[in-house]
gemmi code that builds the backbone of each chain (N, CA, C; Angstrom):
import gemmi

chains = {
    "A": [
        ("MET", (68.594, 115.753, 113.494), (69.063, 114.483, 112.941), (69.766, 113.647, 113.990)),
        ("ALA", (69.919, 114.204, 115.159), (70.698, 113.464, 116.151), (69.825, 112.526, 116.989)),
        ("SER", (68.932, 111.838, 116.330), (68.113, 110.887, 117.070), (68.984, 109.724, 117.511)),
        ("PRO", (68.701, 109.200, 118.698), (69.540, 108.100, 119.177), (69.403, 106.861, 118.297)),
        ("MET", (70.426, 106.045, 118.349), (70.378, 104.781, 117.636), (69.657, 103.771, 118.496)),
        ("ARG", (69.161, 102.776, 117.855), (68.628, 101.651, 118.626), (69.615, 100.508, 118.468)),
        ("ILE", (70.154, 100.066, 119.591), (71.168, 99.012, 119.547), (70.736, 97.854, 120.444)),
        ("ARG", (70.969, 96.674, 119.956), (70.735, 95.506, 120.790), (71.962, 94.612, 120.683)),
        ("ALA", (72.542, 94.255, 121.811), (73.709, 93.377, 121.804), (73.441, 92.235, 122.766)),
        ("THR", (73.386, 91.031, 122.229), (73.091, 89.881, 123.076), (74.144, 88.796, 122.909)),
        ("GLU", (74.564, 88.232, 124.025), (75.547, 87.158, 123.955), (74.860, 85.802, 123.990)),
        ("SER", (75.363, 84.928, 123.144), (74.860, 83.567, 123.140), (75.993, 82.657, 122.684)),
        ("GLY", (76.377, 81.733, 123.529), (77.440, 80.791, 123.195), (78.768, 81.457, 122.892)),
        ("GLY", (79.068, 82.553, 123.586), (80.363, 83.212, 123.397), (80.400, 84.200, 122.247)),
        ("VAL", (79.316, 84.249, 121.478), (79.272, 85.191, 120.362), (78.277, 86.298, 120.686)),
        ("VAL", (78.734, 87.541, 120.553), (77.848, 88.675, 120.802), (77.273, 89.151, 119.476)),
        ("ASP", (75.970, 89.111, 119.392), (75.268, 89.523, 118.182), (74.807, 90.968, 118.377)),
        ("VAL", (75.255, 91.855, 117.500), (74.938, 93.277, 117.654), (74.063, 93.730, 116.491)),
        ("LYS", (72.946, 94.332, 116.826), (72.061, 94.888, 115.804), (71.926, 96.386, 116.061)),
        ("VAL", (72.143, 97.186, 115.035), (72.084, 98.637, 115.179), (71.104, 99.198, 114.155)),
        ("LEU", (70.232, 100.052, 114.623), (69.329, 100.753, 113.722), (69.572, 102.249, 113.899)),
        ("MET", (70.058, 102.878, 112.833), (70.352, 104.311, 112.895), (69.207, 105.085, 112.259)),
        ("ARG", (69.119, 106.350, 112.592), (68.163, 107.205, 111.898), (68.959, 108.182, 111.052)),
        ("HIS", (68.815, 108.065, 109.748), (69.523, 108.973, 108.858), (68.845, 108.946, 107.496)),
        ("LEU", (68.807, 110.108, 106.837), (68.128, 110.189, 105.537), (68.841, 109.405, 104.440)),
        ("MET", (70.172, 109.347, 104.497), (70.963, 108.646, 103.487), (70.596, 109.112, 102.067)),
        ("GLU", (70.742, 110.423, 101.839), (70.491, 110.967, 100.494), (71.652, 110.609, 99.569)),
        ("THR", (71.318, 110.149, 98.367), (72.365, 109.704, 97.441), (73.056, 110.851, 96.721)),
        ("GLY", (72.378, 111.992, 96.621), (72.915, 113.093, 95.827), (72.476, 112.998, 94.374)),
        ("LEU", (71.729, 111.941, 94.059), (71.297, 111.739, 92.671), (69.840, 112.134, 92.463)),
        ("ARG", (69.127, 112.313, 93.560), (67.699, 112.654, 93.440), (67.530, 114.149, 93.223)),
        ("LYS", (66.401, 114.498, 92.632), (66.095, 115.909, 92.435), (64.842, 116.257, 93.218)),
        ("SER", (64.801, 117.476, 93.739), (63.609, 117.915, 94.436), (62.554, 118.302, 93.401)),
        ("SER", (61.366, 118.653, 93.874), (60.264, 118.909, 92.948), (60.541, 120.100, 92.019)),
        ("ASP", (61.433, 121.027, 92.434), (61.750, 122.146, 91.539), (62.958, 121.829, 90.638)),
        ("GLY", (63.342, 120.573, 90.590), (64.368, 120.160, 89.639), (65.794, 120.317, 90.115)),
        ("LYS", (65.961, 120.863, 91.323), (67.319, 121.026, 91.834), (67.806, 119.712, 92.457)),
        ("PRO", (69.081, 119.369, 92.250), (69.567, 118.143, 92.880), (69.590, 118.267, 94.403)),
        ("ILE", (69.207, 117.197, 95.078), (69.283, 117.177, 96.539), (70.696, 116.708, 96.895)),
        ("PRO", (71.454, 117.503, 97.666), (72.842, 117.114, 97.941), (72.960, 115.799, 98.707)),
        ("ALA", (74.026, 115.104, 98.426), (74.268, 113.829, 99.108), (74.442, 114.059, 100.601)),
        ("TRP", (73.881, 113.173, 101.368), (73.985, 113.249, 102.822), (73.845, 111.844, 103.371)),
        ("PHE", (74.940, 111.268, 103.779), (74.884, 109.879, 104.222), (75.962, 109.576, 105.262)),
        ("ILE", (75.727, 108.539, 106.035), (76.697, 108.091, 107.033), (77.884, 107.478, 106.291)),
        ("THR", (79.100, 107.850, 106.685), (80.270, 107.307, 106.000), (80.960, 106.201, 106.824)),
        ("ILE", (81.144, 106.460, 108.085), (81.847, 105.467, 108.902), (81.124, 105.215, 110.223)),
        ("LEU", (81.036, 103.957, 110.575), (80.485, 103.579, 111.860), (81.511, 102.693, 112.545)),
        ("ASP", (81.751, 102.954, 113.817), (82.573, 101.968, 114.512), (81.986, 101.597, 115.866)),
        ("ALA", (82.326, 100.405, 116.287), (81.873, 99.886, 117.569), (83.100, 99.660, 118.423)),
        ("LYS", (83.008, 100.120, 119.685), (84.143, 99.982, 120.588), (83.725, 99.309, 121.886)),
        ("VAL", (84.646, 98.540, 122.439), (84.498, 98.002, 123.779), (85.755, 98.419, 124.531)),
        ("GLN", (85.589, 99.101, 125.636), (86.719, 99.618, 126.424), (87.733, 100.337, 125.537)),
        ("ASP", (87.211, 101.252, 124.711), (88.057, 102.086, 123.856), (88.781, 101.335, 122.741)),
        ("LYS", (88.492, 100.076, 122.594), (89.141, 99.300, 121.533), (88.101, 99.055, 120.432)),
        ("VAL", (88.509, 99.357, 119.191), (87.581, 99.166, 118.077), (87.396, 97.677, 117.811)),
        ("VAL", (86.141, 97.245, 117.803), (85.875, 95.827, 117.570), (85.220, 95.573, 116.212)),
        ("PHE", (84.714, 96.642, 115.588), (84.092, 96.502, 114.263), (83.985, 97.881, 113.613)),
        ("THR", (84.274, 97.936, 112.302), (84.121, 99.186, 111.564), (83.330, 98.919, 110.294)),
        ("ALA", (82.412, 99.814, 109.979), (81.686, 99.716, 108.713), (81.831, 101.039, 107.980)),
        ("GLU", (82.031, 100.960, 106.673), (82.033, 102.166, 105.841), (80.838, 102.060, 104.920)),
        ("PHE", (80.052, 103.126, 104.875), (78.850, 103.123, 104.050), (78.999, 104.059, 102.858)),
        ("GLY", (78.391, 103.695, 101.764), (78.230, 104.600, 100.639), (76.789, 105.065, 100.647)),
        ("PRO", (76.424, 105.943, 99.728), (75.040, 106.424, 99.699), (74.036, 105.344, 99.296)),
        ("ALA", (74.514, 104.176, 98.886), (73.593, 103.108, 98.480), (73.036, 102.327, 99.665)),
        ("VAL", (73.469, 102.654, 100.870), (72.865, 102.006, 102.032), (71.507, 102.669, 102.284)),
        ("SER", (70.520, 101.848, 102.599), (69.151, 102.342, 102.722), (68.984, 103.406, 103.804)),
        ("LYS", (67.958, 104.211, 103.624), (67.551, 105.207, 104.619), (67.326, 104.515, 105.964)),
        ("ASP", (67.657, 105.181, 107.044), (67.598, 104.594, 108.387), (68.324, 103.254, 108.401)),
        ("PRO", (69.656, 103.307, 108.251), (70.434, 102.078, 108.061), (70.317, 101.080, 109.207)),
        ("PHE", (70.343, 99.835, 108.796), (70.356, 98.715, 109.729), (71.672, 97.983, 109.552)),
        ("LEU", (72.258, 97.578, 110.658), (73.520, 96.843, 110.575), (73.534, 95.748, 111.621)),
        ("ASN", (73.976, 94.581, 111.211), (74.072, 93.443, 112.109), (75.483, 92.860, 111.988)),
        ("PHE", (76.152, 92.696, 113.118), (77.466, 92.058, 113.074), (77.670, 91.222, 114.334)),
        ("LYS", (78.732, 90.408, 114.318), (78.957, 89.484, 115.433), (80.385, 89.581, 115.946)),
        ("LEU", (80.522, 89.494, 117.257), (81.839, 89.572, 117.881), (82.096, 88.298, 118.676)),
        ("LYS", (83.329, 87.821, 118.572), (83.687, 86.626, 119.315), (84.976, 86.914, 120.073)),
        ("GLY", (84.884, 86.973, 121.378), (86.092, 87.172, 122.178), (86.391, 88.620, 122.522)),
        ("THR", (85.822, 89.566, 121.761), (86.142, 90.963, 122.048), (85.048, 91.654, 122.867)),
        ("ALA", (83.961, 90.939, 123.130), (82.914, 91.502, 123.971), (82.256, 90.360, 124.740)),
        ("LYS", (81.779, 90.682, 125.934), (81.090, 89.660, 126.719), (79.930, 90.296, 127.474)),
        ("LYS", (79.139, 89.457, 128.089), (77.992, 89.914, 128.847), (78.417, 90.973, 129.873)),
        ("GLY", (77.694, 92.067, 129.948), (78.009, 93.105, 130.933), (78.915, 94.204, 130.389)),
        ("ASP", (79.588, 93.951, 129.269), (80.446, 94.972, 128.666), (79.605, 96.133, 128.130)),
        ("THR", (80.234, 97.298, 128.072), (79.566, 98.440, 127.459), (80.067, 98.585, 126.029)),
        ("LEU", (79.144, 98.584, 125.118), (79.471, 98.710, 123.704), (79.121, 100.134, 123.262)),
        ("VAL", (80.078, 100.812, 122.661), (79.854, 102.180, 122.188), (79.820, 102.166, 120.659)),
        ("VAL", (78.719, 102.596, 120.085), (78.610, 102.651, 118.629), (78.540, 104.126, 118.213)),
        ("SER", (79.432, 104.517, 117.306), (79.448, 105.911, 116.846), (79.467, 105.945, 115.331)),
        ("TRP", (78.829, 106.972, 114.763), (78.955, 107.162, 113.322), (79.257, 108.609, 113.006)),
        ("VAL", (79.762, 108.815, 111.795), (80.005, 110.159, 111.292), (79.447, 110.192, 109.873)),
        ("ASP", (78.831, 111.318, 109.472), (78.319, 111.388, 108.103), (79.182, 112.320, 107.256)),
        ("ASN", (78.824, 112.449, 105.983), (79.688, 113.216, 105.073), (79.621, 114.718, 105.324)),
        ("LYS", (78.717, 115.160, 106.202), (78.716, 116.564, 106.606), (79.468, 116.759, 107.915)),
        ("GLY", (80.010, 115.692, 108.449), (80.791, 115.787, 109.675), (79.962, 115.670, 110.943)),
        ("GLU", (78.658, 115.427, 110.780), (77.822, 115.233, 111.969), (78.117, 113.872, 112.576)),
        ("THR", (78.088, 113.831, 113.904), (78.382, 112.558, 114.555), (77.266, 112.181, 115.504)),
        ("ASN", (77.228, 110.924, 115.849), (76.253, 110.430, 116.787), (76.860, 109.216, 117.479)),
        ("SER", (76.528, 109.069, 118.737), (77.110, 107.965, 119.494), (76.093, 107.435, 120.496)),
        ("SER", (76.026, 106.155, 120.645), (75.141, 105.545, 121.633), (75.848, 104.388, 122.304)),
        ("THR", (75.443, 104.132, 123.545), (76.043, 103.001, 124.256), (74.965, 101.999, 124.663)),
        ("VAL", (75.392, 100.776, 124.779), (74.464, 99.720, 125.190), (75.245, 98.685, 125.997)),
        ("GLU", (74.556, 98.064, 126.933), (75.207, 97.000, 127.679), (74.929, 95.667, 127.000)),
        ("VAL", (75.980, 94.868, 126.897), (75.811, 93.554, 126.277), (75.005, 92.674, 127.219)),
        ("LYS", (73.931, 92.101, 126.712), (73.059, 91.288, 127.558), (73.212, 89.812, 127.221)),
    ],
    "B": [
        ("MET", (121.095, 107.936, 99.938), (119.922, 107.421, 99.220), (119.590, 106.026, 99.737)),
        ("ASN", (120.619, 105.179, 99.663), (120.426, 103.811, 100.113), (120.095, 103.755, 101.592)),
        ("LEU", (120.751, 104.653, 102.319), (120.545, 104.700, 103.749), (119.110, 105.117, 104.078)),
        ("GLN", (118.643, 106.113, 103.306), (117.280, 106.595, 103.518), (116.269, 105.480, 103.294)),
        ("ARG", (116.542, 104.733, 102.240), (115.631, 103.667, 101.883), (115.573, 102.642, 103.014)),
        ("ARG", (116.725, 102.381, 103.561), (116.820, 101.416, 104.632), (116.035, 101.898, 105.856)),
        ("LYS", (116.198, 103.175, 106.157), (115.478, 103.789, 107.277), (113.978, 103.650, 107.085)),
        ("LEU", (113.559, 103.928, 105.847), (112.147, 103.878, 105.506), (111.606, 102.466, 105.731)),
        ("MET", (112.407, 101.501, 105.300), (111.968, 100.122, 105.456), (111.864, 99.742, 106.917)),
        ("GLN", (112.795, 100.261, 107.702), (112.760, 99.982, 109.132), (111.495, 100.573, 109.744)),
        ("MET", (111.189, 101.797, 109.314), (109.988, 102.482, 109.810), (108.740, 101.695, 109.453)),
        ("THR", (108.679, 101.260, 108.187), (107.521, 100.507, 107.715), (107.353, 99.248, 108.548)),
        ("ALA", (108.459, 98.597, 108.798), (108.420, 97.371, 109.587), (107.923, 97.666, 110.996)),
        ("LEU", (108.358, 98.795, 111.522), (107.974, 99.181, 112.880), (106.471, 99.453, 112.964)),
        ("VAL", (105.976, 100.199, 111.980), (104.541, 100.518, 111.969), (103.730, 99.232, 111.856)),
        ("GLY", (104.217, 98.334, 110.999), (103.544, 97.046, 110.828), (103.506, 96.277, 112.141)),
        ("LEU", (104.599, 96.311, 112.833), (104.723, 95.618, 114.107), (103.768, 96.218, 115.136)),
        ("MET", (103.714, 97.555, 115.149), (102.823, 98.246, 116.090), (101.374, 97.893, 115.810)),
        ("ALA", (101.056, 97.813, 114.515), (99.681, 97.500, 114.140), (99.331, 96.094, 114.605)),
        ("SER", (100.257, 95.157, 114.383), (99.954, 93.780, 114.753), (99.944, 93.617, 116.270)),
        ("ALA", (100.683, 94.461, 116.969), (100.697, 94.385, 118.425), (99.492, 95.123, 119.023)),
        ("GLY", (98.708, 95.742, 118.178), (97.489, 96.394, 118.644), (97.725, 97.778, 119.194)),
        ("LEU", (98.926, 98.331, 118.963), (99.205, 99.677, 119.463), (98.490, 100.729, 118.617)),
        ("ILE", (98.336, 100.405, 117.350), (97.545, 101.275, 116.489), (96.249, 100.527, 116.225)),
        ("THR", (95.137, 101.113, 116.598), (93.890, 100.392, 116.376), (93.444, 100.601, 114.932)),
        ("GLN", (92.606, 99.689, 114.490), (92.140, 99.716, 113.098), (91.464, 101.032, 112.745)),
        ("ALA", (90.687, 101.573, 113.683), (89.863, 102.738, 113.347), (90.711, 103.969, 113.078)),
        ("GLU", (91.836, 104.062, 113.788), (92.682, 105.214, 113.551), (93.245, 105.165, 112.140)),
        ("ALA", (93.375, 103.950, 111.642), (93.867, 103.794, 110.288), (92.721, 103.926, 109.279)),
        ("ALA", (91.492, 103.807, 109.762), (90.348, 103.788, 108.849), (89.822, 105.188, 108.558)),
        ("THR", (89.904, 105.554, 107.307), (89.213, 106.745, 106.857), (88.310, 106.278, 105.732)),
        ("TRP", (87.280, 107.032, 105.469), (86.331, 106.629, 104.444), (87.038, 106.479, 103.097)),
        ("ASP", (86.913, 105.317, 102.495), (87.640, 105.015, 101.266), (86.933, 105.632, 100.056)),
        ("LYS", (87.226, 106.918, 99.850), (86.565, 107.697, 98.801), (86.711, 107.046, 97.421)),
        ("ALA", (87.929, 106.649, 97.094), (88.195, 106.088, 95.764), (87.335, 104.849, 95.505)),
        ("ALA", (87.232, 103.992, 96.517), (86.462, 102.759, 96.336), (84.972, 103.054, 96.201)),
        ("PHE", (84.475, 104.038, 97.007), (83.046, 104.331, 96.965), (82.657, 105.120, 95.720)),
        ("GLU", (83.631, 105.820, 95.115), (83.311, 106.577, 93.911), (83.526, 105.766, 92.642)),
        ("ALA", (84.165, 104.615, 92.769), (84.396, 103.760, 91.605), (83.055, 103.294, 91.048)),
        ("LYS", (82.922, 103.322, 89.733), (81.636, 102.985, 89.117), (81.430, 101.477, 88.995)),
        ("SER", (82.411, 100.801, 88.425), (82.221, 99.383, 88.124), (82.815, 98.493, 89.211)),
        ("VAL", (82.408, 97.239, 89.179), (82.895, 96.266, 90.152), (84.418, 96.135, 90.054)),
        ("ASP", (84.933, 96.074, 88.818), (86.386, 95.942, 88.623), (87.131, 97.111, 89.250)),
        ("ASP", (86.591, 98.324, 89.041), (87.248, 99.508, 89.586), (87.247, 99.493, 91.118)),
        ("VAL", (86.156, 98.983, 91.701), (86.093, 98.900, 93.163), (87.168, 97.944, 93.675)),
        ("VAL", (87.267, 96.794, 93.008), (88.277, 95.807, 93.418), (89.672, 96.413, 93.333)),
        ("LYS", (89.919, 97.159, 92.246), (91.218, 97.815, 92.083), (91.452, 98.826, 93.202)),
        ("ALA", (90.411, 99.630, 93.489), (90.536, 100.652, 94.529), (90.780, 100.026, 95.899)),
        ("LEU", (90.297, 98.801, 96.065), (90.485, 98.114, 97.341), (91.809, 97.358, 97.387)),
        ("GLY", (92.589, 97.529, 96.344), (93.926, 96.951, 96.365), (94.017, 95.532, 95.845)),
        ("GLY", (92.949, 95.058, 95.191), (93.007, 93.718, 94.605), (93.755, 93.777, 93.281)),
        ("SER", (94.806, 93.006, 93.162), (95.598, 93.064, 91.932), (94.996, 92.181, 90.853)),
        ("THR", (94.342, 91.127, 91.272), (93.701, 90.255, 90.292), (92.200, 90.209, 90.568)),
        ("ALA", (91.454, 89.641, 89.621), (90.018, 89.507, 89.817), (89.770, 88.580, 91.007)),
        ("PRO", (88.757, 88.888, 91.837), (88.491, 88.040, 93.000), (88.120, 86.617, 92.563)),
        ("THR", (88.517, 85.657, 93.349), (88.200, 84.262, 93.071), (86.799, 83.967, 93.582)),
        ("VAL", (85.985, 83.316, 92.754), (84.668, 82.897, 93.216), (84.870, 81.760, 94.203)),
        ("SER", (84.287, 81.900, 95.378), (84.521, 80.910, 96.423), (83.224, 80.515, 97.104)),
        ("ASP", (83.082, 79.213, 97.373), (81.879, 78.768, 98.087), (82.022, 79.005, 99.585)),
        ("LYS", (83.192, 79.565, 99.966), (83.380, 79.901, 101.381), (82.879, 81.307, 101.675)),
        ("VAL", (82.376, 81.960, 100.634), (81.761, 83.278, 100.804), (80.264, 83.093, 100.580)),
        ("THR", (79.488, 83.433, 101.570), (78.045, 83.288, 101.457), (77.395, 84.656, 101.355)),
        ("LEU", (76.615, 84.842, 100.319), (75.885, 86.088, 100.147), (74.410, 85.809, 100.397)),
        ("ARG", (73.855, 86.573, 101.308), (72.424, 86.421, 101.574), (71.687, 87.593, 100.952)),
        ("ALA", (70.850, 87.290, 99.990), (70.073, 88.331, 99.328), (68.821, 87.683, 98.774)),
        ("PRO", (67.740, 88.427, 98.661), (66.499, 87.828, 98.147), (66.587, 87.592, 96.640)),
        ("ASP", (65.771, 86.667, 96.104), (65.708, 86.469, 94.651), (65.020, 87.658, 94.013)),
        ("ILE", (63.955, 88.067, 94.659), (63.178, 89.198, 94.142), (63.009, 90.221, 95.260)),
        ("ALA", (63.334, 91.472, 94.955), (63.123, 92.539, 95.921), (61.952, 93.381, 95.421)),
        ("GLU", (60.915, 93.424, 96.223), (59.755, 94.204, 95.787), (60.046, 95.687, 95.857)),
        ("ASN", (60.844, 96.071, 96.841), (61.166, 97.478, 97.020), (62.681, 97.660, 96.943)),
        ("GLY", (63.131, 98.266, 95.858), (64.572, 98.455, 95.651), (65.210, 99.394, 96.656)),
        ("ALA", (64.396, 100.147, 97.383), (64.959, 101.099, 98.348), (65.464, 100.396, 99.597)),
        ("VAL", (64.925, 99.215, 99.865), (65.312, 98.477, 101.063), (65.491, 97.002, 100.707)),
        ("VAL", (66.705, 96.635, 100.357), (66.993, 95.241, 100.016), (67.932, 94.668, 101.077)),
        ("PRO", (67.445, 93.699, 101.847), (68.314, 93.131, 102.881), (69.407, 92.257, 102.270)),
        ("VAL", (70.653, 92.573, 102.558), (71.762, 91.752, 102.068), (72.731, 91.478, 103.206)),
        ("GLY", (73.330, 90.307, 103.156), (74.287, 89.945, 104.186), (75.422, 89.160, 103.578)),
        ("VAL", (76.560, 89.251, 104.226), (77.708, 88.487, 103.775), (78.270, 87.717, 104.958)),
        ("GLU", (78.704, 86.505, 104.671), (79.205, 85.629, 105.714), (80.299, 84.777, 105.085)),
        ("SER", (81.278, 84.371, 105.878), (82.350, 83.581, 105.290), (82.936, 82.620, 106.304)),
        ("SER", (83.439, 81.517, 105.799), (84.131, 80.592, 106.689), (85.636, 80.832, 106.623)),
        ("LEU", (86.045, 81.823, 105.819), (87.454, 82.196, 105.752), (87.773, 83.180, 106.876)),
        ("PRO", (89.008, 83.208, 107.361), (89.374, 84.219, 108.353), (89.485, 85.587, 107.674)),
        ("ALA", (88.424, 86.345, 107.681), (88.370, 87.580, 106.898), (88.839, 88.790, 107.679)),
        ("THR", (89.468, 89.722, 106.973), (89.863, 90.979, 107.589), (89.016, 92.127, 107.063)),
        ("GLN", (88.401, 91.922, 105.913), (87.615, 92.974, 105.282), (86.537, 92.313, 104.423)),
        ("MET", (85.368, 92.953, 104.358), (84.296, 92.427, 103.522), (83.599, 93.603, 102.855)),
        ("ALA", (82.958, 93.346, 101.723), (82.262, 94.430, 101.039), (81.030, 93.901, 100.339)),
        ("ILE", (80.042, 94.786, 100.184), (78.831, 94.456, 99.445), (78.717, 95.413, 98.268)),
        ("LEU", (78.566, 94.845, 97.065), (78.508, 95.653, 95.858), (77.218, 95.370, 95.097)),
        ("VAL", (76.682, 96.395, 94.464), (75.539, 96.241, 93.571), (76.027, 96.673, 92.186)),
        ("GLU", (76.144, 95.684, 91.297), (76.813, 95.909, 90.017), (76.228, 97.076, 89.222)),
        ("LYS", (74.902, 97.172, 89.153), (74.317, 98.180, 88.263), (73.924, 99.485, 88.950)),
        ("ASN", (74.328, 99.665, 90.186), (74.106, 100.967, 90.825), (75.092, 101.984, 90.234)),
        ("PRO", (74.774, 103.296, 90.347), (75.683, 104.314, 89.790), (77.115, 104.162, 90.318)),
        ("SER", (77.250, 103.846, 91.592), (78.552, 103.467, 92.148), (78.359, 102.091, 92.753)),
        ("ALA", (79.221, 101.159, 92.363), (78.957, 99.755, 92.714), (79.037, 99.466, 94.215)),
        ("LEU", (80.025, 100.046, 94.892), (80.232, 99.707, 96.302), (79.140, 100.305, 97.193)),
        ("ALA", (78.486, 99.447, 97.975), (77.432, 99.926, 98.865), (77.945, 100.042, 100.296)),
        ("ALA", (78.621, 99.027, 100.764), (79.108, 99.044, 102.141), (80.344, 98.175, 102.269)),
        ("MET", (81.183, 98.567, 103.212), (82.410, 97.834, 103.437), (82.579, 97.635, 104.933)),
        ("PHE", (83.130, 96.505, 105.314), (83.288, 96.200, 106.731), (84.736, 95.855, 107.024)),
        ("ILE", (85.266, 96.441, 108.082), (86.637, 96.166, 108.480), (86.583, 95.363, 109.773)),
        ("LEU", (87.217, 94.217, 109.735), (87.093, 93.285, 110.836), (88.399, 93.130, 111.597)),
        ("PRO", (88.484, 93.764, 112.776), (89.653, 93.508, 113.614), (89.535, 92.078, 114.154)),
        ("GLU", (90.590, 91.601, 114.764), (90.534, 90.256, 115.325), (89.395, 90.176, 116.331)),
        ("GLY", (88.604, 89.140, 116.259), (87.491, 88.995, 117.183), (86.149, 89.324, 116.546)),
        ("ALA", (86.184, 90.006, 115.409), (84.937, 90.269, 114.695), (84.684, 89.073, 113.777)),
        ("GLU", (83.520, 88.489, 113.902), (83.183, 87.339, 113.086), (83.000, 87.760, 111.627)),
        ("PRO", (83.354, 86.912, 110.681), (83.129, 87.271, 109.273), (81.654, 87.207, 108.918)),
        ("PHE", (80.931, 88.149, 109.460), (79.483, 88.218, 109.250), (79.044, 89.674, 109.301)),
        ("ALA", (78.274, 90.105, 108.343), (77.686, 91.442, 108.387), (76.439, 91.438, 107.549)),
        ("SER", (75.454, 92.166, 108.017), (74.194, 92.212, 107.311), (73.650, 93.636, 107.373)),
        ("THR", (73.126, 94.124, 106.266), (72.590, 95.474, 106.238), (71.467, 95.548, 105.194)),
        ("ARG", (71.056, 96.752, 104.858), (70.026, 96.938, 103.832), (70.540, 97.949, 102.831)),
        ("VAL", (70.378, 97.662, 101.544), (70.894, 98.575, 100.526), (69.808, 98.973, 99.528)),
        ("LYS", (70.125, 100.040, 98.780), (69.242, 100.498, 97.706), (69.712, 99.899, 96.391)),
        ("MET", (68.755, 99.521, 95.556), (69.096, 99.031, 94.226), (68.261, 99.763, 93.194)),
        ("GLY", (68.927, 100.383, 92.214), (68.226, 101.143, 91.186), (67.411, 100.250, 90.283)),
        ("LYS", (67.959, 99.090, 89.942), (67.265, 98.135, 89.086), (67.819, 96.739, 89.341)),
        ("SER", (67.214, 95.743, 88.676), (67.689, 94.376, 88.842), (69.177, 94.314, 88.525)),
        ("SER", (69.917, 93.588, 89.338), (71.368, 93.601, 89.184), (71.987, 92.434, 89.931)),
        ("ASN", (73.221, 92.159, 89.589), (73.989, 91.226, 90.389), (74.407, 91.918, 91.679)),
        ("VAL", (74.265, 91.218, 92.784), (74.794, 91.706, 94.054), (76.017, 90.848, 94.348)),
        ("ILE", (77.089, 91.492, 94.760), (78.351, 90.787, 94.942), (78.862, 90.973, 96.358)),
        ("ALA", (79.280, 89.867, 96.951), (79.921, 89.928, 98.264), (81.398, 89.680, 98.072)),
        ("LEU", (82.214, 90.556, 98.633), (83.664, 90.382, 98.567), (84.194, 90.116, 99.968)),
        ("VAL", (85.130, 89.202, 100.067), (85.749, 88.910, 101.347), (87.260, 88.877, 101.159)),
        ("LYS", (87.958, 89.628, 101.988), (89.411, 89.635, 101.918), (89.958, 88.737, 103.014)),
        ("SER", (90.715, 87.755, 102.598), (91.305, 86.830, 103.551), (92.737, 86.561, 103.126)),
        ("ASP", (93.653, 86.687, 104.049), (95.065, 86.437, 103.770), (95.553, 87.267, 102.581)),
        ("GLY", (95.079, 88.505, 102.507), (95.535, 89.419, 101.462), (94.894, 89.227, 100.100)),
        ("LYS", (94.020, 88.239, 99.972), (93.374, 88.002, 98.678), (91.868, 88.221, 98.770)),
        ("TRP", (91.271, 88.630, 97.651), (89.829, 88.850, 97.622), (89.098, 87.637, 97.056)),
        ("PHE", (88.013, 87.259, 97.734), (87.156, 86.178, 97.262), (85.758, 86.735, 97.101)),
        ("MET", (84.965, 86.111, 96.240), (83.643, 86.681, 96.001), (82.556, 85.641, 95.826)),
        ("SER", (81.348, 86.149, 95.886), (80.171, 85.364, 95.610), (79.148, 86.337, 95.050)),
        ("ALA", (78.392, 85.916, 94.047), (77.442, 86.841, 93.416), (76.068, 86.210, 93.319)),
        ("LYS", (75.060, 87.050, 93.266), (73.694, 86.571, 93.111), (72.877, 87.643, 92.406)),
        ("GLU", (72.012, 87.200, 91.485), (71.181, 88.194, 90.815), (69.935, 88.467, 91.647)),
        ("VAL", (69.645, 89.735, 91.840), (68.445, 90.127, 92.569), (67.559, 90.926, 91.623)),
        ("LYS", (66.323, 90.456, 91.470), (65.386, 91.169, 90.597), (64.636, 92.212, 91.419)),
        ("VAL", (64.593, 93.403, 90.878), (63.919, 94.490, 91.577), (62.656, 94.853, 90.810)),
        ("THR", (61.530, 94.846, 91.502), (60.291, 95.186, 90.809), (59.983, 96.680, 90.911)),
        ("LEU", (60.533, 97.326, 91.941), (60.354, 98.770, 92.077), (61.694, 99.371, 92.472)),
        ("GLY", (62.244, 100.230, 91.620), (63.592, 100.763, 91.842), (63.697, 101.614, 93.087)),
        ("GLY", (64.920, 101.723, 93.609), (65.135, 102.456, 94.857), (65.718, 103.838, 94.661)),
        ("CYS", (65.813, 104.276, 93.414), (66.411, 105.591, 93.183), (65.372, 106.593, 92.739)),
        ("GLY", (64.118, 106.229, 92.817), (63.039, 107.099, 92.359), (62.990, 108.394, 93.140)),
        ("GLY", (62.243, 109.310, 92.637), (62.149, 110.570, 93.371), (61.787, 111.680, 92.412)),
    ],
}
model = gemmi.Model(1)
for chain_id, residues in chains.items():
    chain = gemmi.Chain(chain_id)
    for i, (resn, *xyz) in enumerate(residues, 1):
        res = gemmi.Residue()
        res.name, res.seqid = resn, gemmi.SeqId(i, " ")
        for name, pos in zip(("N", "CA", "C"), xyz):
            atom = gemmi.Atom()
            atom.name, atom.element = name, gemmi.Element(name[0])
            atom.pos, atom.b_iso = gemmi.Position(*pos), 0.0
            res.add_atom(atom)
        chain.add_residue(res)
    model.add_chain(chain)
structure = gemmi.Structure()
structure.add_model(model)
structure.setup_entities()
């Protein structure tokens, strides 16, 4: 499950537009498998984006976020061209994933 | 007793000051808001998020969502605001738990977020924006032709 994220961060007019595509099943815990047993919930709970160790954006997800979540957000003043943006998430099983991208 | 209370207030003020000075970053304070995500109804979510009154409908909150979603498993929704927001949330009224996603915006994060959510059936989608300690909202009905909770 630790597939890398796809991140794109581009600056335009002082605003950095960040798009993140994660790979995650995002199971709600409400579905049942073919033998009738409930499939346990498994979803990303918190994602944060950092620039130079400073948190610039945080998202909290519930199981209602779609499989392979997509997230788009914008930063003004906290990131610029050439900065390294670190995006990390943690899921409800405690698994984590982190990727970095340079702001273009 | 009185002295303790005074000490406590001093501490609270200090922590507040540290937070505003950026010594404590938002993420260290951020843990997954279980109560809000487990709340069933929109009202309960607002309560869990600390809203004392019902959110005010505001044209300064923009919710981007389709009129009709062919596939309830992947419904693109976005929230945007012209208010100086510190927190935003996306809710789907008729989902088993209303809150789908929440965004915490430190200074410098634009009041804009967009993601994709699952919708069990046609429902109102609600965008909440917290600005200056108050919650504002905008709602839109999204018709779903194929539910996203199938399986």
